Phi, psi and omega in degrees: 000132181276149179254144178272132178263130178257121179259132178299145180272130179273151176245126185243140173265196177214160187260127175226120177053042177079006180239135176282130177258119180225059179206160177109200183284136179267143177240128177282140173251124184250146177287133179292337182293309186228002179078007181285151179286123181250344179194168171229139178233150175281135180278133176284150179253176176300320179297322177297317180297316179296320178296321179293318178295316179300317179294320181294323180295329182284344182288146176292142180263132179255007186258007177081014178255130179291151182299324181295333181270356182297135176298334179293321178296316179297321178296313181298318180292334182278346181276149177300146182289130172224154177269131181262000000 
């Protein structure tokens, strides 16, 4: 008779502006093979996305595009102002 092995589920955060975010709502990640839970990840919020875009805009560009012409800058400017 075969025995079923239970593997602990890992919980993963995500990186925003050099900081690991490990708080908030958890989302289960399921295996397509059998639907079993294989991991949990923290869901990013709108504020996390804005913080990531803001951090990316501050990075030096090596591709010869000025920061003012960056689509990220235009996206950030088009969003309603919120304090992060």
